[in-house]
C-alpha positions, 0 to 999 in steps of 0.5 A: 646122432651116430653110433659113436656119439650114442656109445659115448653118451651111454658110457658117460651115463654109466660112469656118472650113475656108478659114482652116484651109487658109491656116494649113496652107498646103494647099488642100482638093480640090474647092473650096467643096464640099470645104470643106463636106465637110472642115468637116463631117467636121472638126467631127465629128472635133473634137467627138469629140476635144474634146467638144461642151460648151464653146467658142463657136458661130456658127450652130450650128457649134462654132468651135474644135472644127470648126477643130481638127478641120479642121486635123487632117483636112487634115494627114491628107489632106496626109500621105496624098496625099504618101505615095500620090505617093511610092509612085507615083514 
């Protein structure tokens, strides 16, 4: 993979996770680096849950799988953070 392809994948991933953040009303920690990590893990999780043989892709990123995986990941992290915060109080 060339540099431009990797750059496009990172940009698409950041945008998908930013949209997922807005929908879930949760901000991923560490800014755009957190978005990239959440997008990569979310994409992997989405492909495991939904498969990787269908749906649109942009720059090699499966849009639906990455979006749904990121939403699931954000929901789990949000729940964990609330649980940890409640235990400390």
